[in-house]
C-alpha positions as CSV (number, residue, x, y, z in Angstrom):
1,M,-22.7,-34.3,-20.4
2,S,-21.7,-34.0,-23.9
3,L,-18.1,-33.4,-25.1
4,Q,-19.0,-29.8,-26.0
5,S,-20.3,-29.1,-22.4
6,D,-17.2,-30.7,-20.9
7,S,-15.0,-28.5,-23.1
8,A,-16.9,-25.4,-22.0
9,V,-16.4,-26.3,-18.3
10,H,-12.7,-26.8,-18.8
11,V,-12.2,-23.5,-20.7
12,A,-14.2,-21.7,-18.0
13,Y,-12.1,-23.3,-15.3
14,D,-8.9,-22.4,-17.2
15,D,-9.9,-18.8,-17.6
16,H,-11.0,-18.4,-14.0
17,V,-8.9,-15.9,-12.0
18,S,-9.3,-16.5,-8.3
19,H,-10.7,-13.7,-6.3
20,D,-8.7,-12.3,-3.4
21,P,-11.3,-11.0,-0.9
22,A,-8.5,-8.8,0.7
23,T,-7.9,-6.8,-2.5
24,P,-10.2,-3.8,-1.5
25,E,-8.5,-3.6,1.9
26,R,-5.0,-3.6,0.3
27,N,-6.1,-1.0,-2.2
28,L,-7.3,1.2,0.7
29,M,-4.0,0.7,2.5
30,R,-2.1,1.7,-0.6
31,A,-4.2,4.8,-0.9
32,V,-3.6,5.7,2.8
33,L,0.1,5.3,2.3
34,K,0.1,7.4,-0.9
35,I,-1.9,10.2,0.7
36,A,0.5,10.3,3.6
37,M,3.5,10.4,1.3
38,D,1.7,13.2,-0.8
39,D,0.9,15.2,2.3
40,L,4.6,15.1,3.3
41,R,5.3,17.4,0.4
42,K,2.8,19.9,1.5
43,T,3.2,22.5,4.3
44,G,1.4,23.2,7.5
45,E,-0.9,20.9,9.4
46,L,-1.2,18.3,6.5
47,H,2.6,17.9,6.6
48,R,2.8,17.8,10.4
49,D,0.1,15.1,10.6
50,A,1.6,13.1,7.8
51,R,5.0,13.2,9.4
52,A,3.6,12.2,12.8
53,Y,1.8,9.3,11.1
54,V,4.8,8.0,9.1
55,M,7.2,8.4,12.1
56,S,4.9,6.6,14.5
57,N,6.0,3.3,15.9
58,E,2.3,2.5,16.8
59,D,1.2,-0.8,15.3
60,N,-1.9,-1.5,17.4
61,Y,-4.5,-0.6,14.9
62,L,-5.1,-1.8,11.3
63,Y,-4.3,1.4,9.4
64,S,-1.3,2.5,11.4
65,F,1.8,3.2,9.2
66,L,3.6,0.1,10.5
67,S,0.6,-2.2,10.1
68,I,0.0,-1.0,6.5
69,C,3.7,-1.6,5.7
70,S,3.5,-5.1,7.2
71,H,0.3,-5.9,5.4
72,L,1.7,-4.7,2.0
73,N,5.0,-6.3,2.7
74,V,7.1,-3.0,2.3
75,C,9.9,-1.8,4.6
76,P,8.8,1.1,6.7
77,H,12.4,2.3,7.0
78,T,12.6,2.5,3.2
79,I,9.4,4.4,2.9
80,R,10.7,6.8,5.5
81,K,14.0,7.2,3.6
82,I,12.2,7.9,0.4
83,C,10.2,10.6,2.0
84,G,13.3,12.1,3.5
85,L,12.5,11.2,7.1
86,A,15.5,8.9,7.6
87,D,19.2,9.1,7.0
88,G,20.7,8.0,3.7
89,W,18.1,9.4,1.2
90,D,17.9,12.7,-0.6
91,S,14.2,13.4,-0.9
92,S,14.9,16.3,-3.3
93,S,15.6,13.8,-6.0
94,I,11.9,12.8,-6.1
95,A,9.8,14.7,-8.6
96,A,6.9,16.5,-7.0
């Protein structure tokens, strides 16, 4: 290999950003969490379903609230507080 080819290989290696194969799944989990939080601001069935989802202690399936929080490394109690579903947080301070 020539010096120029070696340099190109090193530049390509240095510029390489490793691919995380779990990124699409994490993005989906973030979207599920965001939709649930948005639905909590609504009324009717969407609100009831979102409340049941966020307050559930089920962790047996991948997209349960607790599993998503675990995978995203966020505290479920904090999310519940932000959404006004736990003591110690005033949800009215969040802009709709």
